[in-house]
N, C-alpha and C positions, 0 to 999 in steps of 0.2 A: 552866413559863414560857410565858405566853401571847404575849408580845411578844419577838421576836428582838432581841438587842442588836447591831444591825448597825453596820457601819463607815461613818462619814460622811466621814472624811478619813484617808488613810494616806500619810505622806511617803515611807516606804520604797517603797511600790508606785508612787507617782508618779515617784520618782527612777529606778526600774528601767525605766520606759517608754522612756527615751531617754538614751543615754550622753553626748550632746553637752553640753559644759560650759556653753554659752549656755542651753540648755533647763533644765539643773539650776539655774543661777543664777536664772533667771526663776521657777522653782518656789519657791525659797527666798525670794525677794523677795515674790512674790505671797502666799505663806502666812504670811510674817512680818506683812504688812499685815493680812490677814484675822484671824489669831490675836490680834494686838494689839487689833483692833476688838472681838472677842468677849470677850477677857480684861478690857479696861477697863470693859466694860459688865456684867461678872459673868455672862456667858452660858455660860462653860465652867468646869467644876470642876477639870479637869486643868491642870497648869502646862505651857504649850507651849514655854517658853524655858528654856535652861540658865542657870547662875549668871552667865554673861557676857552674858546677854540675847540670845543667838542662838537661832534656831529649833532645837528638838531634832530631829535627823535620824532618830530612831527613833519620832517622834510618830505615834500612831494615836489618832484621836478616834472614840469609839463613841457610840451613842445615850445610853448611861448616863452619859457624860461631860459632857452638855450639858443646859441648861434646856429646857423645852418651847418657849419663845420661840425659842431657838437652832435647835431642830429645825425649826420653821416657816421660819426664814430659809434653812436648807439645802434646803428644798423648792423655793423659787422665787427668792428674792432673791440668794442666793450664786451659783447658776448664771447668773442674769442679769448679775451683776457680772463673773463670769468672761468671759462673752460680750462685755461692754463692754470689758474689758481686752484681750481677744483682737483686737478691732477697732481697737486703738490708743488706747483710753481711758486716762486717767491712773490708774495703779495705786493711787495714794494717795487717789483720790476714792471714798470709801465712802458718799457721800450716798444712793445708791440703796438700799443695805442699811439705812442709818439711817431712811429714809422708810418702808421695809417694817416695820422693827422698831416704829416708832411706831404702826402700824396693828394690831399684834398685842395682843390684850387681856392 
């Protein structure tokens, strides 16, 4: 195997970083928005939500679970969106990710 199937996103790992209920709520909200964005655009192959439409708490997204466009988004656009949200930006504003997606061939 020439390319490692590395992890792009691990909800269990993120949740284990901080036991604060507020932190965990923010992780769920943030990744619900992000996974919805990726799913609607057909950028991930794995189903990120349970039958009730909630983010799967055991969700781990690996390189093999996403399209090449999605992989490109995780390199720059997704971290930039996280930084924007960290600074108080609207969590539902995914226009930065959308603009980067439009630039990817």
